[in-house]
C-alpha positions as CSV (number, residue, x, y, z in Angstrom):
1,X,142.4,82.3,83.9
2,X,146.2,83.2,83.6
3,X,147.6,84.6,80.3
4,X,151.0,84.3,80.0
5,X,152.4,86.3,77.2
6,X,156.0,85.1,75.6
7,X,157.7,87.3,73.6
8,X,160.5,86.6,70.7
9,X,161.9,89.1,68.0
10,X,159.0,88.4,65.6
11,X,156.2,89.5,68.0
12,X,158.3,91.8,69.7
13,X,159.4,95.5,68.1
14,X,161.4,97.4,70.4
15,X,161.1,100.6,68.0
16,X,157.4,100.7,68.5
17,X,158.0,99.4,72.5
18,X,155.2,101.2,74.1
19,X,153.1,100.2,71.6
20,X,153.4,96.8,72.0
21,X,152.9,96.5,75.4
22,X,150.0,97.8,75.3
23,X,148.7,95.1,72.7
24,X,150.1,92.7,74.9
25,X,148.6,93.7,78.0
26,X,145.0,93.7,76.5
27,X,144.5,89.8,76.5
28,X,148.1,89.1,78.8
29,X,148.1,89.2,82.7
30,X,151.9,88.2,82.7
31,X,154.2,88.9,80.2
32,X,158.4,87.6,80.1
33,X,161.1,89.0,77.9
34,X,162.3,86.3,75.8
35,X,165.1,87.2,73.0
36,X,167.8,84.1,72.9
37,X,169.4,85.8,69.6
38,X,169.7,89.4,71.2
39,X,172.9,90.3,71.9
40,X,172.1,93.3,73.8
41,X,169.7,91.7,75.8
42,X,170.8,92.5,79.1
43,X,170.2,96.1,78.3
44,X,166.8,95.8,76.8
45,X,165.8,93.9,79.3
46,X,166.1,96.8,81.7
47,X,164.0,99.0,79.1
48,X,161.4,95.9,78.5
49,X,161.0,95.6,82.3
50,X,160.7,99.9,83.3
51,X,158.0,100.4,80.1
52,X,156.0,97.4,80.8
53,X,155.8,98.3,84.2
54,X,153.4,101.5,82.9
55,X,150.9,99.2,82.0
56,X,148.8,96.6,84.5
57,X,150.6,93.0,84.2
58,X,150.3,91.2,87.1
59,X,153.9,89.9,87.0
60,X,157.2,91.3,84.3
61,X,159.5,88.5,84.1
62,X,162.7,87.9,82.7
63,X,163.5,84.6,80.6
64,X,166.7,82.8,81.6
65,X,168.9,85.1,83.8
66,X,168.0,85.6,87.8
67,X,170.5,87.8,88.7
68,X,169.8,89.9,85.9
69,X,165.9,89.6,86.9
70,X,166.7,90.6,90.3
71,X,168.8,93.7,89.5
72,X,166.7,95.3,87.5
73,X,163.7,95.1,89.7
74,X,162.0,92.1,87.6
75,X,159.2,90.5,89.6
76,X,160.4,87.1,88.4
77,X,162.0,84.9,86.1
78,X,160.8,82.1,83.5
79,X,163.5,79.3,83.6
80,X,164.3,77.2,80.7
81,X,163.9,73.1,81.8
82,X,167.5,72.9,81.5
83,X,167.5,75.3,84.6
84,X,165.6,73.4,87.2
85,X,169.2,73.2,89.4
86,X,168.4,77.1,89.3
87,X,164.8,76.9,91.4
88,X,166.3,77.9,94.9
89,X,168.5,80.3,93.8
90,X,166.0,82.7,91.8
91,X,163.7,81.6,95.1
92,X,166.4,83.4,97.6
93,X,166.5,86.3,95.8
94,X,162.4,86.3,96.2
95,X,161.6,86.4,92.7
96,X,158.7,85.0,91.4
97,X,159.5,81.9,89.3
98,X,157.8,80.1,86.2
99,X,159.7,76.8,84.8
100,X,159.4,75.4,81.3
101,X,158.7,71.7,81.4
102,X,158.2,68.8,78.9
103,X,158.1,65.7,80.9
104,X,155.8,64.6,84.5
105,X,159.2,64.4,85.6
106,X,160.4,67.7,85.3
107,X,157.4,69.5,86.2
108,X,157.3,67.1,89.5
109,X,160.9,68.6,90.0
110,X,159.9,71.8,89.4
111,X,156.9,71.7,91.8
112,X,159.7,69.7,94.7
113,X,162.5,72.5,93.8
114,X,159.7,75.6,94.7
115,X,158.7,76.9,91.6
116,X,155.8,78.6,92.0
117,X,154.2,77.8,88.4
118,X,155.2,76.3,85.0
119,X,154.9,75.7,81.6
120,X,153.6,71.9,80.5
121,X,154.4,72.2,77.2
122,X,153.4,70.8,73.9
123,X,150.0,70.8,74.2
124,X,149.0,71.5,70.8
125,X,151.3,70.6,67.5
126,X,153.8,73.3,68.0
127,X,156.4,73.2,64.7
128,X,160.2,72.1,65.8
129,X,158.9,71.1,69.5
130,X,158.2,67.3,69.5
131,X,154.9,65.1,69.8
132,X,151.9,67.0,71.5
133,X,150.8,66.0,75.2
134,X,147.4,67.2,74.1
135,X,145.0,67.9,76.5
136,X,144.3,64.4,78.0
137,X,148.7,63.9,78.9
138,X,148.1,67.9,79.8
139,X,145.2,66.9,82.6
140,X,147.0,63.8,83.8
141,X,150.4,65.6,84.2
142,X,148.3,68.8,86.4
143,X,146.5,66.3,88.8
144,X,150.1,64.8,89.8
145,X,151.1,68.3,91.0
146,X,150.1,70.7,93.7
147,X,151.6,74.0,91.5
148,X,149.8,76.1,88.6
149,X,150.6,74.3,85.8
150,X,150.5,77.0,82.8
151,X,149.6,74.7,79.2
152,X,152.1,76.1,76.5
153,X,152.9,74.6,72.5
154,X,150.5,75.5,69.7
155,X,148.1,77.3,71.7
156,X,146.5,79.8,69.3
157,X,142.7,80.2,69.4
158,X,140.2,81.0,72.1
159,X,138.7,77.4,71.9
160,X,141.4,76.1,72.6
161,X,142.4,78.0,75.7
162,X,139.0,77.1,76.9
163,X,139.8,73.3,76.2
164,X,143.0,73.9,78.3
165,X,141.0,75.5,81.5
166,X,138.4,72.6,81.4
167,X,141.6,70.2,81.5
168,X,142.6,71.5,84.6
169,X,145.5,74.2,83.6
170,X,145.6,77.4,85.3
171,X,146.6,79.6,82.2
172,X,148.2,79.2,79.1
173,X,151.0,80.9,77.9
174,X,152.0,81.2,73.8
175,X,154.2,83.1,71.7
176,X,151.3,83.3,68.8
177,X,148.4,83.6,70.1
178,X,149.4,87.2,71.5
179,X,151.1,87.9,67.8
């Protein structure tokens, strides 16, 4: 089962980047650098990708900017649901593309547009993320597409991870699980 760490300013301290990445690498097979509030994001993304390459991640991703991802040697880009229209542009640059989705319509659009994988959320209650779709909603959505779907949202325990796998998820993505 894929385990995808989504970083943010609460889970990734750049003053001890290598220590942080080592911690993530013990639990995550994929990682994305995501920090929506960092005005120095592009510069930090270079350092992040360079450092992350020294750990055994299957994929090292950059959030939201496929041109930056390509230019700094990232494996791919994680696009927001508002960026579904950018999937083909990212794929044309040879990037692995993960897209955040929050509805069956978005999930199907991600698949049709060529995304390699999608997150589907929120599966469990997550602060400020709307009503959870639950395990049944996750399972129903997975059955309607042919791309790998990662459960996202409120995943904090191994028991939840197992339930997502039993619902058919190819893996899970989380911020707080890896913190």
